[in-house]
mmCIF file of the N, C-alpha and C atoms, coordinates in Angstrom:
data_MODEL
# 
_entry.id   MODEL 
# 
loop_
_atom_site.group_PDB 
_atom_site.id 
_atom_site.type_symbol 
_atom_site.label_atom_id 
_atom_site.label_alt_id 
_atom_site.label_comp_id 
_atom_site.label_asym_id 
_atom_site.label_entity_id 
_atom_site.label_seq_id 
_atom_site.pdbx_PDB_ins_code 
_atom_site.Cartn_x 
_atom_site.Cartn_y 
_atom_site.Cartn_z 
_atom_site.occupancy 
_atom_site.B_iso_or_equiv 
_atom_site.pdbx_formal_charge 
_atom_site.auth_seq_id 
_atom_site.auth_comp_id 
_atom_site.auth_asym_id 
_atom_site.auth_atom_id 
_atom_site.pdbx_PDB_model_num 
ATOM 1   N N  . MET A 1 1  ? -34.370 12.689 4.230   1.00 0.00 ? 1  MET A N  1 
ATOM 2   C CA . MET A 1 1  ? -33.178 13.128 3.530   1.00 0.00 ? 1  MET A CA 1 
ATOM 3   C C  . MET A 1 1  ? -32.638 11.973 2.695   1.00 0.00 ? 1  MET A C  1 
ATOM 4   N N  . THR A 1 2  ? -32.187 12.310 1.519   1.00 0.00 ? 2  THR A N  1 
ATOM 5   C CA . THR A 1 2  ? -31.615 11.336 0.591   1.00 0.00 ? 2  THR A CA 1 
ATOM 6   C C  . THR A 1 2  ? -30.100 11.458 0.598   1.00 0.00 ? 2  THR A C  1 
ATOM 7   N N  . GLU A 1 3  ? -29.424 10.311 0.494   1.00 0.00 ? 3  GLU A N  1 
ATOM 8   C CA . GLU A 1 3  ? -27.969 10.310 0.347   1.00 0.00 ? 3  GLU A CA 1 
ATOM 9   C C  . GLU A 1 3  ? -27.615 9.511  -0.897  1.00 0.00 ? 3  GLU A C  1 
ATOM 10  N N  . LEU A 1 4  ? -26.894 10.157 -1.805  1.00 0.00 ? 4  LEU A N  1 
ATOM 11  C CA . LEU A 1 4  ? -26.424 9.504  -3.024  1.00 0.00 ? 4  LEU A CA 1 
ATOM 12  C C  . LEU A 1 4  ? -24.914 9.398  -2.968  1.00 0.00 ? 4  LEU A C  1 
ATOM 13  N N  . VAL A 1 5  ? -24.379 8.256  -3.334  1.00 0.00 ? 5  VAL A N  1 
ATOM 14  C CA . VAL A 1 5  ? -22.932 8.079  -3.428  1.00 0.00 ? 5  VAL A CA 1 
ATOM 15  C C  . VAL A 1 5  ? -22.647 7.618  -4.847  1.00 0.00 ? 5  VAL A C  1 
ATOM 16  N N  . ILE A 1 6  ? -21.878 8.447  -5.570  1.00 0.00 ? 6  ILE A N  1 
ATOM 17  C CA . ILE A 1 6  ? -21.616 8.177  -6.982  1.00 0.00 ? 6  ILE A CA 1 
ATOM 18  C C  . ILE A 1 6  ? -20.112 8.181  -7.222  1.00 0.00 ? 6  ILE A C  1 
ATOM 19  N N  . GLN A 1 7  ? -19.648 7.173  -7.917  1.00 0.00 ? 7  GLN A N  1 
ATOM 20  C CA . GLN A 1 7  ? -18.249 7.092  -8.332  1.00 0.00 ? 7  GLN A CA 1 
ATOM 21  C C  . GLN A 1 7  ? -18.124 7.860  -9.634  1.00 0.00 ? 7  GLN A C  1 
ATOM 22  N N  . ALA A 1 8  ? -17.250 8.868  -9.670  1.00 0.00 ? 8  ALA A N  1 
ATOM 23  C CA . ALA A 1 8  ? -17.100 9.700  -10.866 1.00 0.00 ? 8  ALA A CA 1 
ATOM 24  C C  . ALA A 1 8  ? -15.682 9.599  -11.417 1.00 0.00 ? 8  ALA A C  1 
ATOM 25  N N  . SER A 1 9  ? -15.546 9.867  -12.696 1.00 0.00 ? 9  SER A N  1 
ATOM 26  C CA . SER A 1 9  ? -14.257 9.818  -13.382 1.00 0.00 ? 9  SER A CA 1 
ATOM 27  C C  . SER A 1 9  ? -13.615 11.198 -13.436 1.00 0.00 ? 9  SER A C  1 
ATOM 28  N N  . ASN A 1 10 ? -12.314 11.222 -13.636 1.00 0.00 ? 10 ASN A N  1 
ATOM 29  C CA . ASN A 1 10 ? -11.543 12.438 -13.915 1.00 0.00 ? 10 ASN A CA 1 
ATOM 30  C C  . ASN A 1 10 ? -11.363 13.388 -12.730 1.00 0.00 ? 10 ASN A C  1 
ATOM 31  N N  . ILE A 1 11 ? -11.662 12.966 -11.520 1.00 0.00 ? 11 ILE A N  1 
ATOM 32  C CA . ILE A 1 11 ? -11.444 13.832 -10.356 1.00 0.00 ? 11 ILE A CA 1 
ATOM 33  C C  . ILE A 1 11 ? -9.970  13.686 -9.970  1.00 0.00 ? 11 ILE A C  1 
ATOM 34  N N  . LYS A 1 12 ? -9.206  14.772 -10.144 1.00 0.00 ? 12 LYS A N  1 
ATOM 35  C CA . LYS A 1 12 ? -7.762  14.692 -9.950  1.00 0.00 ? 12 LYS A CA 1 
ATOM 36  C C  . LYS A 1 12 ? -7.215  15.612 -8.866  1.00 0.00 ? 12 LYS A C  1 
ATOM 37  N N  . CYS A 1 13 ? -8.007  16.628 -8.469  1.00 0.00 ? 13 CYS A N  1 
ATOM 38  C CA . CYS A 1 13 ? -7.450  17.611 -7.536  1.00 0.00 ? 13 CYS A CA 1 
ATOM 39  C C  . CYS A 1 13 ? -8.564  18.356 -6.796  1.00 0.00 ? 13 CYS A C  1 
ATOM 40  N N  . GLY A 1 14 ? -8.141  19.224 -5.896  1.00 0.00 ? 14 GLY A N  1 
ATOM 41  C CA . GLY A 1 14 ? -9.090  20.031 -5.145  1.00 0.00 ? 14 GLY A CA 1 
ATOM 42  C C  . GLY A 1 14 ? -9.896  20.967 -6.030  1.00 0.00 ? 14 GLY A C  1 
ATOM 43  N N  . GLY A 1 15 ? -9.279  21.426 -7.121  1.00 0.00 ? 15 GLY A N  1 
ATOM 44  C CA . GLY A 1 15 ? -10.004 22.278 -8.066  1.00 0.00 ? 15 GLY A CA 1 
ATOM 45  C C  . GLY A 1 15 ? -11.165 21.533 -8.707  1.00 0.00 ? 15 GLY A C  1 
ATOM 46  N N  . CYS A 1 16 ? -10.954 20.258 -9.000  1.00 0.00 ? 16 CYS A N  1 
ATOM 47  C CA . CYS A 1 16 ? -12.029 19.419 -9.544  1.00 0.00 ? 16 CYS A CA 1 
ATOM 48  C C  . CYS A 1 16 ? -13.163 19.316 -8.524  1.00 0.00 ? 16 CYS A C  1 
ATOM 49  N N  . ALA A 1 17 ? -12.785 19.082 -7.263  1.00 0.00 ? 17 ALA A N  1 
ATOM 50  C CA . ALA A 1 17 ? -13.784 18.961 -6.196  1.00 0.00 ? 17 ALA A CA 1 
ATOM 51  C C  . ALA A 1 17 ? -14.590 20.249 -6.067  1.00 0.00 ? 17 ALA A C  1 
ATOM 52  N N  . ASP A 1 18 ? -13.915 21.396 -6.136  1.00 0.00 ? 18 ASP A N  1 
ATOM 53  C CA . ASP A 1 18 ? -14.612 22.686 -6.051  1.00 0.00 ? 18 ASP A CA 1 
ATOM 54  C C  . ASP A 1 18 ? -15.575 22.864 -7.218  1.00 0.00 ? 18 ASP A C  1 
ATOM 55  N N  . ALA A 1 19 ? -15.133 22.491 -8.420  1.00 0.00 ? 19 ALA A N  1 
ATOM 56  C CA . ALA A 1 19 ? -15.991 22.614 -9.601  1.00 0.00 ? 19 ALA A CA 1 
ATOM 57  C C  . ALA A 1 19 ? -17.243 21.750 -9.460  1.00 0.00 ? 19 ALA A C  1 
ATOM 58  N N  . ILE A 1 20 ? -17.078 20.554 -8.906  1.00 0.00 ? 20 ILE A N  1 
ATOM 59  C CA . ILE A 1 20 ? -18.217 19.663 -8.700  1.00 0.00 ? 20 ILE A CA 1 
ATOM 60  C C  . ILE A 1 20 ? -19.174 20.253 -7.674  1.00 0.00 ? 20 ILE A C  1 
ATOM 61  N N  . ARG A 1 21 ? -18.648 20.750 -6.558  1.00 0.00 ? 21 ARG A N  1 
ATOM 62  C CA . ARG A 1 21 ? -19.501 21.350 -5.529  1.00 0.00 ? 21 ARG A CA 1 
ATOM 63  C C  . ARG A 1 21 ? -20.301 22.525 -6.089  1.00 0.00 ? 21 ARG A C  1 
ATOM 64  N N  . LYS A 1 22 ? -19.624 23.394 -6.823  1.00 0.00 ? 22 LYS A N  1 
ATOM 65  C CA . LYS A 1 22 ? -20.296 24.567 -7.397  1.00 0.00 ? 22 LYS A CA 1 
ATOM 66  C C  . LYS A 1 22 ? -21.332 24.148 -8.433  1.00 0.00 ? 22 LYS A C  1 
ATOM 67  N N  . GLY A 1 23 ? -20.970 23.197 -9.272  1.00 0.00 ? 23 GLY A N  1 
ATOM 68  C CA . GLY A 1 23 ? -21.899 22.742 -10.304 1.00 0.00 ? 23 GLY A CA 1 
ATOM 69  C C  . GLY A 1 23 ? -23.143 22.096 -9.733  1.00 0.00 ? 23 GLY A C  1 
ATOM 70  N N  . LEU A 1 24 ? -22.977 21.261 -8.717  1.00 0.00 ? 24 LEU A N  1 
ATOM 71  C CA . LEU A 1 24 ? -24.136 20.599 -8.124  1.00 0.00 ? 24 LEU A CA 1 
ATOM 72  C C  . LEU A 1 24 ? -24.974 21.571 -7.302  1.00 0.00 ? 24 LEU A C  1 
ATOM 73  N N  . ALA A 1 25 ? -24.371 22.634 -6.794  1.00 0.00 ? 25 ALA A N  1 
ATOM 74  C CA . ALA A 1 25 ? -25.130 23.663 -6.076  1.00 0.00 ? 25 ALA A CA 1 
ATOM 75  C C  . ALA A 1 25 ? -26.117 24.355 -7.010  1.00 0.00 ? 25 ALA A C  1 
ATOM 76  N N  . GLU A 1 26 ? -25.832 24.357 -8.312  1.00 0.00 ? 26 GLU A N  1 
ATOM 77  C CA . GLU A 1 26 ? -26.766 24.926 -9.277  1.00 0.00 ? 26 GLU A CA 1 
ATOM 78  C C  . GLU A 1 26 ? -28.066 24.124 -9.323  1.00 0.00 ? 26 GLU A C  1 
ATOM 79  N N  . LEU A 1 27 ? -27.977 22.825 -9.053  1.00 0.00 ? 27 LEU A N  1 
ATOM 80  C CA . LEU A 1 27 ? -29.185 21.988 -9.036  1.00 0.00 ? 27 LEU A CA 1 
ATOM 81  C C  . LEU A 1 27 ? -30.012 22.257 -7.787  1.00 0.00 ? 27 LEU A C  1 
ATOM 82  N N  . ASP A 1 28 ? -29.346 22.369 -6.641  1.00 0.00 ? 28 ASP A N  1 
ATOM 83  C CA . ASP A 1 28 ? -30.031 22.652 -5.376  1.00 0.00 ? 28 ASP A CA 1 
ATOM 84  C C  . ASP A 1 28 ? -28.994 23.148 -4.378  1.00 0.00 ? 28 ASP A C  1 
ATOM 85  N N  . PRO A 1 29 ? -29.027 24.441 -4.055  1.00 0.00 ? 29 PRO A N  1 
ATOM 86  C CA . PRO A 1 29 ? -28.025 24.992 -3.136  1.00 0.00 ? 29 PRO A CA 1 
ATOM 87  C C  . PRO A 1 29 ? -28.144 24.450 -1.709  1.00 0.00 ? 29 PRO A C  1 
ATOM 88  N N  . GLY A 1 30 ? -29.217 23.770 -1.399  1.00 0.00 ? 30 GLY A N  1 
ATOM 89  C CA . GLY A 1 30 ? -29.400 23.211 -0.063  1.00 0.00 ? 30 GLY A CA 1 
ATOM 90  C C  . GLY A 1 30 ? -28.737 21.867 0.141   1.00 0.00 ? 30 GLY A C  1 
ATOM 91  N N  . TRP A 1 31 ? -28.267 21.256 -0.937  1.00 0.00 ? 31 TRP A N  1 
ATOM 92  C CA . TRP A 1 31 ? -27.616 19.958 -0.812  1.00 0.00 ? 31 TRP A CA 1 
ATOM 93  C C  . TRP A 1 31 ? -26.228 20.114 -0.216  1.00 0.00 ? 31 TRP A C  1 
ATOM 94  N N  . THR A 1 32 ? -25.806 19.096 0.533   1.00 0.00 ? 32 THR A N  1 
ATOM 95  C CA . THR A 1 32 ? -24.438 19.004 1.014   1.00 0.00 ? 32 THR A CA 1 
ATOM 96  C C  . THR A 1 32 ? -23.697 18.082 0.048   1.00 0.00 ? 32 THR A C  1 
ATOM 97  N N  . VAL A 1 33 ? -22.579 18.550 -0.487  1.00 0.00 ? 33 VAL A N  1 
ATOM 98  C CA . VAL A 1 33 ? -21.808 17.761 -1.457  1.00 0.00 ? 33 VAL A CA 1 
ATOM 99  C C  . VAL A 1 33 ? -20.408 17.553 -0.907  1.00 0.00 ? 33 VAL A C  1 
ATOM 100 N N  . ASP A 1 34 ? -20.014 16.294 -0.769  1.00 0.00 ? 34 ASP A N  1 
ATOM 101 C CA . ASP A 1 34 ? -18.663 15.929 -0.351  1.00 0.00 ? 34 ASP A CA 1 
ATOM 102 C C  . ASP A 1 34 ? -17.990 15.219 -1.515  1.00 0.00 ? 34 ASP A C  1 
ATOM 103 N N  . VAL A 1 35 ? -16.752 15.604 -1.800  1.00 0.00 ? 35 VAL A N  1 
ATOM 104 C CA . VAL A 1 35 ? -15.995 14.987 -2.892  1.00 0.00 ? 35 VAL A CA 1 
ATOM 105 C C  . VAL A 1 35 ? -14.700 14.433 -2.319  1.00 0.00 ? 35 VAL A C  1 
ATOM 106 N N  . GLU A 1 36 ? -14.470 13.147 -2.513  1.00 0.00 ? 36 GLU A N  1 
ATOM 107 C CA . GLU A 1 36 ? -13.225 12.495 -2.113  1.00 0.00 ? 36 GLU A CA 1 
ATOM 108 C C  . GLU A 1 36 ? -12.356 12.363 -3.356  1.00 0.00 ? 36 GLU A C  1 
ATOM 109 N N  . VAL A 1 37 ? -11.328 13.186 -3.440  1.00 0.00 ? 37 VAL A N  1 
ATOM 110 C CA . VAL A 1 37 ? -10.473 13.209 -4.632  1.00 0.00 ? 37 VAL A CA 1 
ATOM 111 C C  . VAL A 1 37 ? -9.789  11.855 -4.833  1.00 0.00 ? 37 VAL A C  1 
ATOM 112 N N  . GLU A 1 38 ? -9.249  11.284 -3.773  1.00 0.00 ? 38 GLU A N  1 
ATOM 113 C CA . GLU A 1 38 ? -8.481  10.041 -3.885  1.00 0.00 ? 38 GLU A CA 1 
ATOM 114 C C  . GLU A 1 38 ? -9.309  8.886  -4.433  1.00 0.00 ? 38 GLU A C  1 
ATOM 115 N N  . SER A 1 39 ? -10.553 8.773  -3.992  1.00 0.00 ? 39 SER A N  1 
ATOM 116 C CA . SER A 1 39 ? -11.398 7.655  -4.419  1.00 0.00 ? 39 SER A CA 1 
ATOM 117 C C  . SER A 1 39 ? -12.306 8.006  -5.587  1.00 0.00 ? 39 SER A C  1 
ATOM 118 N N  . GLY A 1 40 ? -12.451 9.299  -5.889  1.00 0.00 ? 40 GLY A N  1 
ATOM 119 C CA . GLY A 1 40 ? -13.351 9.725  -6.956  1.00 0.00 ? 40 GLY A CA 1 
ATOM 120 C C  . GLY A 1 40 ? -14.815 9.604  -6.584  1.00 0.00 ? 40 GLY A C  1 
ATOM 121 N N  . THR A 1 41 ? -15.091 9.638  -5.296  1.00 0.00 ? 41 THR A N  1 
ATOM 122 C CA . THR A 1 41 ? -16.456 9.478  -4.816  1.00 0.00 ? 41 THR A CA 1 
ATOM 123 C C  . THR A 1 41 ? -17.104 10.832 -4.546  1.00 0.00 ? 41 THR A C  1 
ATOM 124 N N  . VAL A 1 42 ? -18.334 10.979 -5.042  1.00 0.00 ? 42 VAL A N  1 
ATOM 125 C CA . VAL A 1 42 ? -19.126 12.180 -4.799  1.00 0.00 ? 42 VAL A CA 1 
ATOM 126 C C  . VAL A 1 42 ? -20.338 11.752 -3.975  1.00 0.00 ? 42 VAL A C  1 
ATOM 127 N N  . THR A 1 43 ? -20.509 12.380 -2.808  1.00 0.00 ? 43 THR A N  1 
ATOM 128 C CA . THR A 1 43 ? -21.644 12.088 -1.944  1.00 0.00 ? 43 THR A CA 1 
ATOM 129 C C  . THR A 1 43 ? -22.521 13.329 -1.866  1.00 0.00 ? 43 THR A C  1 
ATOM 130 N N  . VAL A 1 44 ? -23.798 13.144 -2.161  1.00 0.00 ? 44 VAL A N  1 
ATOM 131 C CA . VAL A 1 44 ? -24.764 14.238 -2.134  1.00 0.00 ? 44 VAL A CA 1 
ATOM 132 C C  . VAL A 1 44 ? -25.824 13.897 -1.093  1.00 0.00 ? 44 VAL A C  1 
ATOM 133 N N  . ARG A 1 45 ? -26.064 14.820 -0.178  1.00 0.00 ? 45 ARG A N  1 
ATOM 134 C CA . ARG A 1 45 ? -27.096 14.641 0.848   1.00 0.00 ? 45 ARG A CA 1 
ATOM 135 C C  . ARG A 1 45 ? -28.066 15.809 0.773   1.00 0.00 ? 45 ARG A C  1 
ATOM 136 N N  . GLY A 1 46 ? -29.351 15.505 0.791   1.00 0.00 ? 46 GLY A N  1 
ATOM 137 C CA . GLY A 1 46 ? -30.334 16.578 0.800   1.00 0.00 ? 46 GLY A CA 1 
ATOM 138 C C  . GLY A 1 46 ? -31.725 16.090 0.461   1.00 0.00 ? 46 GLY A C  1 
ATOM 139 N N  . GLU A 1 47 ? -32.670 16.961 0.667   1.00 0.00 ? 47 GLU A N  1 
ATOM 140 C CA . GLU A 1 47 ? -34.047 16.649 0.327   1.00 0.00 ? 47 GLU A CA 1 
ATOM 141 C C  . GLU A 1 47 ? -34.167 16.567 -1.192  1.00 0.00 ? 47 GLU A C  1 
ATOM 142 N N  . ASN A 1 48 ? -34.854 15.561 -1.645  1.00 0.00 ? 48 ASN A N  1 
ATOM 143 C CA . ASN A 1 48 ? -35.143 15.398 -3.069  1.00 0.00 ? 48 ASN A CA 1 
ATOM 144 C C  . ASN A 1 48 ? -33.900 15.340 -3.950  1.00 0.00 ? 48 ASN A C  1 
ATOM 145 N N  . ALA A 1 49 ? -32.810 14.781 -3.442  1.00 0.00 ? 49 ALA A N  1 
ATOM 146 C CA . ALA A 1 49 ? -31.613 14.603 -4.267  1.00 0.00 ? 49 ALA A CA 1 
ATOM 147 C C  . ALA A 1 49 ? -31.947 13.596 -5.368  1.00 0.00 ? 49 ALA A C  1 
ATOM 148 N N  . ASP A 1 50 ? -31.821 14.009 -6.587  1.00 0.00 ? 50 ASP A N  1 
ATOM 149 C CA . ASP A 1 50 ? -32.212 13.224 -7.754  1.00 0.00 ? 50 ASP A CA 1 
ATOM 150 C C  . ASP A 1 50 ? -30.961 12.614 -8.400  1.00 0.00 ? 50 ASP A C  1 
ATOM 151 N N  . ALA A 1 51 ? -30.837 11.297 -8.325  1.00 0.00 ? 51 ALA A N  1 
ATOM 152 C CA . ALA A 1 51 ? -29.637 10.610 -8.812  1.00 0.00 ? 51 ALA A CA 1 
ATOM 153 C C  . ALA A 1 51 ? -29.394 10.869 -10.293 1.00 0.00 ? 51 ALA A C  1 
ATOM 154 N N  . GLU A 1 52 ? -30.424 10.823 -11.105 1.00 0.00 ? 52 GLU A N  1 
ATOM 155 C CA . GLU A 1 52 ? -30.238 11.029 -12.544 1.00 0.00 ? 52 GLU A CA 1 
ATOM 156 C C  . GLU A 1 52 ? -29.803 12.453 -12.849 1.00 0.00 ? 52 GLU A C  1 
ATOM 157 N N  . ALA A 1 53 ? -30.367 13.436 -12.157 1.00 0.00 ? 53 ALA A N  1 
ATOM 158 C CA . ALA A 1 53 ? -29.972 14.836 -12.361 1.00 0.00 ? 53 ALA A CA 1 
ATOM 159 C C  . ALA A 1 53 ? -28.521 15.041 -11.950 1.00 0.00 ? 53 ALA A C  1 
ATOM 160 N N  . VAL A 1 54 ? -28.112 14.412 -10.852 1.00 0.00 ? 54 VAL A N  1 
ATOM 161 C CA . VAL A 1 54 ? -26.728 14.524 -10.386 1.00 0.00 ? 54 VAL A CA 1 
ATOM 162 C C  . VAL A 1 54 ? -25.784 13.880 -11.400 1.00 0.00 ? 54 VAL A C  1 
ATOM 163 N N  . ARG A 1 55 ? -26.137 12.716 -11.895 1.00 0.00 ? 55 ARG A N  1 
ATOM 164 C CA . ARG A 1 55 ? -25.302 12.023 -12.883 1.00 0.00 ? 55 ARG A CA 1 
ATOM 165 C C  . ARG A 1 55 ? -25.150 12.852 -14.158 1.00 0.00 ? 55 ARG A C  1 
ATOM 166 N N  . ARG A 1 56 ? -26.262 13.424 -14.633 1.00 0.00 ? 56 ARG A N  1 
ATOM 167 C CA . ARG A 1 56 ? -26.208 14.261 -15.835 1.00 0.00 ? 56 ARG A CA 1 
ATOM 168 C C  . ARG A 1 56 ? -25.316 15.483 -15.618 1.00 0.00 ? 56 ARG A C  1 
ATOM 169 N N  . LYS A 1 57 ? -25.452 16.118 -14.452 1.00 0.00 ? 57 LYS A N  1 
ATOM 170 C CA . LYS A 1 57 ? -24.662 17.319 -14.164 1.00 0.00 ? 57 LYS A CA 1 
ATOM 171 C C  . LYS A 1 57 ? -23.181 16.976 -14.065 1.00 0.00 ? 57 LYS A C  1 
ATOM 172 N N  . LEU A 1 58 ? -22.853 15.855 -13.412 1.00 0.00 ? 58 LEU A N  1 
ATOM 173 C CA . LEU A 1 58 ? -21.460 15.424 -13.330 1.00 0.00 ? 58 LEU A CA 1 
ATOM 174 C C  . LEU A 1 58 ? -20.869 15.223 -14.723 1.00 0.00 ? 58 LEU A C  1 
ATOM 175 N N  . ALA A 1 59 ? -21.624 14.578 -15.615 1.00 0.00 ? 59 ALA A N  1 
ATOM 176 C CA . ALA A 1 59 ? -21.151 14.365 -16.980 1.00 0.00 ? 59 ALA A CA 1 
ATOM 177 C C  . ALA A 1 59 ? -20.970 15.700 -17.699 1.00 0.00 ? 59 ALA A C  1 
ATOM 178 N N  . GLU A 1 60 ? -21.916 16.608 -17.516 1.00 0.00 ? 60 GLU A N  1 
ATOM 179 C CA . GLU A 1 60 ? -21.834 17.941 -18.128 1.00 0.00 ? 60 GLU A CA 1 
ATOM 180 C C  . GLU A 1 60 ? -20.586 18.698 -17.657 1.00 0.00 ? 60 GLU A C  1 
ATOM 181 N N  . LEU A 1 61 ? -20.225 18.505 -16.390 1.00 0.00 ? 61 LEU A N  1 
ATOM 182 C CA . LEU A 1 61 ? -19.070 19.179 -15.819 1.00 0.00 ? 61 LEU A CA 1 
ATOM 183 C C  . LEU A 1 61 ? -17.742 18.533 -16.210 1.00 0.00 ? 61 LEU A C  1 
ATOM 184 N N  . GLY A 1 62 ? -17.812 17.352 -16.847 1.00 0.00 ? 62 GLY A N  1 
ATOM 185 C CA . GLY A 1 62 ? -16.591 16.654 -17.257 1.00 0.00 ? 62 GLY A CA 1 
ATOM 186 C C  . GLY A 1 62 ? -16.150 15.565 -16.306 1.00 0.00 ? 62 GLY A C  1 
ATOM 187 N N  . TYR A 1 63 ? -17.033 15.172 -15.396 1.00 0.00 ? 63 TYR A N  1 
ATOM 188 C CA . TYR A 1 63 ? -16.729 14.124 -14.409 1.00 0.00 ? 63 TYR A CA 1 
ATOM 189 C C  . TYR A 1 63 ? -17.806 13.031 -14.500 1.00 0.00 ? 63 TYR A C  1 
ATOM 190 N N  . PRO A 1 64 ? -17.864 12.316 -15.629 1.00 0.00 ? 64 PRO A N  1 
ATOM 191 C CA . PRO A 1 64 ? -18.942 11.355 -15.808 1.00 0.00 ? 64 PRO A CA 1 
ATOM 192 C C  . PRO A 1 64 ? -18.896 10.228 -14.782 1.00 0.00 ? 64 PRO A C  1 
ATOM 193 N N  . PRO A 1 65 ? -20.061 9.765  -14.372 1.00 0.00 ? 65 PRO A N  1 
ATOM 194 C CA . PRO A 1 65 ? -20.108 8.627  -13.447 1.00 0.00 ? 65 PRO A CA 1 
ATOM 195 C C  . PRO A 1 65 ? -19.395 7.432  -14.050 1.00 0.00 ? 65 PRO A C  1 
ATOM 196 N N  . ALA A 1 66 ? -18.631 6.753  -13.223 1.00 0.00 ? 66 ALA A N  1 
ATOM 197 C CA . ALA A 1 66 ? -17.899 5.562  -13.665 1.00 0.00 ? 66 ALA A CA 1 
ATOM 198 C C  . ALA A 1 66 ? -18.850 4.385  -13.787 1.00 0.00 ? 66 ALA A C  1 
ATOM 199 N N  . GLY A 1 67 ? -18.569 3.532  -14.731 1.00 0.00 ? 67 GLY A N  1 
ATOM 200 C CA . GLY A 1 67 ? -19.336 2.309  -14.868 1.00 0.00 ? 67 GLY A CA 1 
ATOM 201 C C  . GLY A 1 67 ? -20.588 2.371  -15.637 1.00 0.00 ? 67 GLY A C  1 
# 
């Protein structure tokens, strides 16, 4: 199992967290996605979790990776 921890921008509320969870589920519904609104951290756990695909999807959703 792979675990990715990505710092993302523009996460301001629970609605943002829900949008991220739903958006990343489009990549692989088997992944577990945790979003910490306060820190802006997105953690993805699952088989074959692809960091670049996750980063691209976050940017597409309006939550680009920080840094």
